[in-house]
Structure formats: C-alpha cells, structure tokens
C-alpha positions as CSV (number, residue, x, y, z in Angstrom):
1,X,104.7,88.4,96.3
2,X,105.2,88.1,100.1
3,X,102.5,87.1,102.6
4,X,101.9,90.5,102.9
5,X,101.6,93.9,101.3
6,X,101.0,97.5,102.1
7,X,99.9,100.5,100.1
8,X,102.3,103.2,99.5
9,X,99.3,106.0,99.9
10,X,99.4,105.2,103.5
11,X,103.1,105.1,104.3
12,X,103.5,108.7,105.7
13,X,101.2,107.3,108.3
14,X,102.7,104.4,109.8
15,X,103.2,106.0,113.1
16,X,99.4,105.9,113.7
17,X,98.0,103.5,111.3
18,X,98.5,99.4,110.6
19,X,97.1,98.0,107.4
20,X,98.0,95.2,105.2
21,X,96.6,92.8,102.2
22,X,97.2,89.3,103.3
23,X,97.7,86.8,100.5
24,X,96.4,83.5,100.2
25,X,99.2,82.2,102.4
26,X,97.5,83.4,105.4
27,X,94.2,82.1,106.9
28,X,91.8,85.0,107.8
29,X,90.5,82.2,110.5
30,X,93.9,82.3,112.0
31,X,93.7,85.4,114.3
32,X,97.0,84.6,116.0
33,X,98.7,84.5,112.9
34,X,97.4,87.6,111.6
35,X,98.2,89.5,115.1
36,X,101.9,88.1,114.9
37,X,102.3,89.1,111.2
38,X,101.0,92.6,111.6
39,X,102.1,93.0,115.3
40,X,99.0,94.2,116.4
41,X,97.5,94.1,120.1
42,X,94.1,92.7,119.4
43,X,92.3,89.9,117.0
44,X,90.9,91.4,114.0
45,X,87.3,91.8,113.7
46,X,85.6,90.3,110.7
47,X,81.8,90.1,109.8
48,X,80.2,87.0,110.4
49,X,78.4,87.1,107.2
50,X,79.2,89.9,104.2
51,X,76.1,90.7,102.6
52,X,77.3,92.2,99.4
53,X,75.5,95.6,100.0
54,X,75.8,98.7,102.0
55,X,75.3,98.1,105.7
56,X,77.8,99.7,107.8
57,X,78.8,99.1,111.2
58,X,80.4,102.2,112.5
59,X,81.6,102.6,116.1
60,X,83.3,105.7,118.0
61,X,85.9,105.7,120.7
62,X,85.2,103.6,123.7
63,X,82.2,101.8,122.0
64,X,81.5,98.1,123.1
65,X,82.0,96.2,119.9
66,X,79.8,93.4,119.4
67,X,80.6,90.2,117.6
68,X,79.0,88.0,115.0
69,X,78.2,91.2,113.1
70,X,76.7,91.3,109.5
71,X,77.5,93.6,107.0
72,X,80.0,94.8,104.4
73,X,81.7,98.4,105.6
74,X,83.4,99.0,109.0
75,X,84.2,102.5,110.2
76,X,85.8,103.6,113.5
77,X,88.1,106.3,115.1
78,X,88.8,103.7,117.8
79,X,92.4,102.7,118.4
80,X,93.7,99.1,118.4
81,X,90.4,97.3,116.6
82,X,91.7,95.7,113.5
83,X,89.0,95.8,111.0
84,X,89.1,92.8,108.3
85,X,87.2,92.1,105.2
86,X,87.4,88.7,103.4
87,X,87.5,88.6,99.5
88,X,88.1,86.7,96.6
89,X,87.3,88.6,93.5
90,X,85.7,91.5,95.5
91,X,87.4,94.5,96.4
92,X,88.4,95.6,99.7
93,X,88.6,99.4,99.8
94,X,90.7,100.6,102.6
95,X,90.1,104.5,103.8
96,X,92.0,106.6,106.0
97,X,91.3,110.1,107.2
98,X,95.0,111.5,108.7
99,X,93.1,114.7,109.9
100,X,90.1,112.9,111.8
101,X,91.9,109.8,112.5
102,X,88.9,107.5,111.0
103,X,89.4,104.4,109.2
104,X,87.2,102.4,107.1
105,X,87.1,98.9,105.2
106,X,84.8,98.2,102.4
107,X,83.8,94.9,101.1
108,X,83.0,96.0,97.3
109,X,82.2,93.6,94.6
110,X,80.4,94.5,91.7
111,X,76.9,94.3,93.4
112,X,78.4,96.7,96.4
113,X,79.7,99.0,93.9
114,X,76.1,99.0,92.1
115,X,74.5,99.7,95.2
116,X,77.1,102.8,95.9
117,X,78.8,101.3,99.0
118,X,81.6,103.7,98.6
119,X,79.4,106.7,98.5
120,X,77.5,105.8,101.8
121,X,80.8,105.0,103.5
122,X,82.3,108.5,102.6
123,X,78.8,109.9,103.6
124,X,78.9,108.2,106.9
125,X,82.5,109.4,107.7
126,X,81.7,112.7,106.7
127,X,78.4,113.0,108.8
128,X,79.4,111.1,112.0
129,X,83.0,111.5,112.0
130,X,83.4,114.7,110.4
131,X,85.7,113.6,107.4
132,X,86.4,115.8,104.7
133,X,86.8,113.6,101.4
134,X,89.7,115.8,100.2
135,X,91.6,114.5,103.3
136,X,90.8,110.8,102.9
137,X,93.5,108.3,101.4
138,X,92.0,105.2,99.7
139,X,93.6,101.8,99.1
140,X,92.1,99.2,96.6
141,X,92.9,95.7,97.2
142,X,93.6,93.0,94.1
143,X,90.1,92.1,92.7
144,X,88.7,90.5,89.5
145,X,90.6,92.5,86.7
146,X,88.8,93.9,83.4
147,X,90.6,91.1,81.7
148,X,88.5,88.4,83.6
149,X,85.4,90.1,84.7
150,X,83.1,88.7,82.3
151,X,79.2,89.2,82.8
152,X,76.5,87.3,80.8
153,X,74.4,90.2,80.0
154,X,75.9,93.5,81.5
155,X,73.7,96.0,80.4
156,X,70.9,94.3,82.3
157,X,72.5,93.1,85.1
158,X,74.2,96.5,86.1
159,X,72.4,99.9,86.6
160,X,72.8,102.5,83.8
161,X,74.8,104.6,85.7
162,X,77.5,101.8,85.4
163,X,77.2,101.2,81.5
164,X,80.3,103.3,80.6
165,X,82.2,101.0,82.1
166,X,81.2,97.9,80.1
167,X,84.2,96.9,77.6
168,X,84.4,94.6,74.6
169,X,82.9,90.9,74.8
170,X,80.7,91.7,78.1
171,X,84.0,92.6,80.2
172,X,83.4,95.0,82.9
173,X,86.1,97.4,84.5
174,X,85.7,97.2,88.1
175,X,88.9,98.5,88.6
176,X,87.6,101.7,87.1
177,X,84.3,101.6,88.4
178,X,86.0,101.6,92.0
179,X,88.5,104.4,91.4
180,X,85.7,106.3,89.7
181,X,83.2,106.1,92.5
182,X,86.3,107.3,95.0
183,X,86.4,110.4,92.8
184,X,83.0,111.3,92.3
185,X,82.8,111.1,96.2
186,X,85.4,113.8,96.1
187,X,88.6,111.7,96.8
188,X,91.7,113.1,95.4
189,X,93.2,111.0,92.2
190,X,96.5,111.3,94.1
191,X,94.8,110.0,97.0
192,X,93.9,106.8,95.5
193,X,96.1,103.7,95.0
194,X,95.1,100.7,92.8
195,X,97.7,98.3,92.0
196,X,95.2,96.7,89.3
197,X,96.4,93.2,90.1
198,X,93.7,90.7,89.0
199,X,92.7,87.7,91.6
200,X,91.9,85.3,88.7
201,X,95.1,86.0,87.1
202,X,97.4,85.4,90.1
203,X,96.3,82.2,91.7
204,X,99.8,81.8,93.4
205,X,98.9,84.8,95.8
206,X,95.0,85.3,95.6
207,X,91.8,83.0,95.8
208,X,89.2,83.8,93.3
209,X,85.5,82.9,93.4
210,X,85.6,82.7,89.7
211,X,88.3,80.1,89.7
212,X,86.1,78.2,92.1
213,X,88.1,78.8,95.3
214,X,86.0,78.5,98.5
215,X,88.7,80.1,100.5
216,X,89.4,83.9,100.9
217,X,92.5,86.1,101.7
218,X,91.7,89.3,103.7
219,X,92.8,92.8,104.3
220,X,93.5,94.7,107.6
221,X,93.4,98.3,108.9
222,X,93.9,99.3,112.4
223,X,94.6,102.9,114.0
224,X,97.4,102.8,116.8
C-alpha cells in the first residue's frame, strides 16, 4: 500500500474536498510533510488529547480556531482547515455533506461507538449546519477487525444494544457496528465505504495498539 490512500466514495468531489488516510510511513507530528503530501495550504489541526468519547468541536466559516483542543469529533463548513484524527485500532470516520459543504472527522473506537459518537456527530451536522443524513457520504478508516477484536467479557463490557455484534469466542465486529450506526442515523448504504482493513493484521502499513505500538497513523479531511 502507498503512504496514502483515498476513499472512492469521495472521488466525485475532488474539486472541493481533500482527504486521505496516511499510513504509518507518515508521522502525524510532521505537519510540513503532511502539507506537501496532500498539497494543502495549512497545517492540519489535531486534538491535543482524544478522549474516547463524544466531545464535539465544531466551527463555522470565519471562526477563530483554537489550538490545544481536547475531544474526539471535528465538524466544520470552513475551507482550508485540515481536520486530523490520530488512530491505531480505533476508526476515523470521515463524513462529507456535498450539498451543505460540511465535513466531519470522528475518532471512534469501541468506547466511542458504545457512546454513540456517530449519532451525536450527525445530529450536530443536521442541527447546526442543516445537513440531511441522506446526503452525507462516509468513509471508515482501517481499524481493528473482527478477526482480532477480542474482548475479555463483551456482554459486560459493551452496552446491550451492541450485543448483536458479538461473534464467536468473544470477538466483536467493530466494522459492522460502525456501518450499522451510520445506517441507523439515515446514511444510505451506498454512501458508506468501509475497506474492512484490520490494523493488527497489517503491520507493514498501520500501527496497532493491540500490537503494542506507541505511535499513531492519521486521517485528514479538508474543504477546499
């Protein structure tokens, strides 16, 4: 795999959208390299701390962007603000509303999915930016696959509404949870792209917390 890959679901929007999943071959802390690779005008914004929750940072056009932010979800309709999420087994879910010109980047590991981070993001996009779920496109980054997502006691660790996603031998299908929550929020099936790439199974391209990696790879999304 290259040091960068893009979602086909966003291919018709290249004139107004820039996005990428950057593999382990690009350091998220090397902002200049990310700018050069993606050909973007500004350095990406990352959360100082990602909280594995549902805290949303959203800003409209012409807002002053604060630094040293904490949270898990970015939403904006402002151009030339690259939104970054760092991951290593959690998913980054990229959302784009091509009608209202709104983007979001969600840090969604199993804890975030259990707290309905996807639902709160799409609600905020609707309430603040007038997005309609049927218009939103979604790309799900590489994340821990059902092949490797083993919990010690998933029926007690996960809320009951996720128990249908528990597979044999305490495996949990996080891929299906992410996809299912997008559909439950009104995202159309053909507007969801999930390559179903497991981070633990692909050490040549992705860091994995389960593997013991301390580093992170990242995703970026930006309106032009």
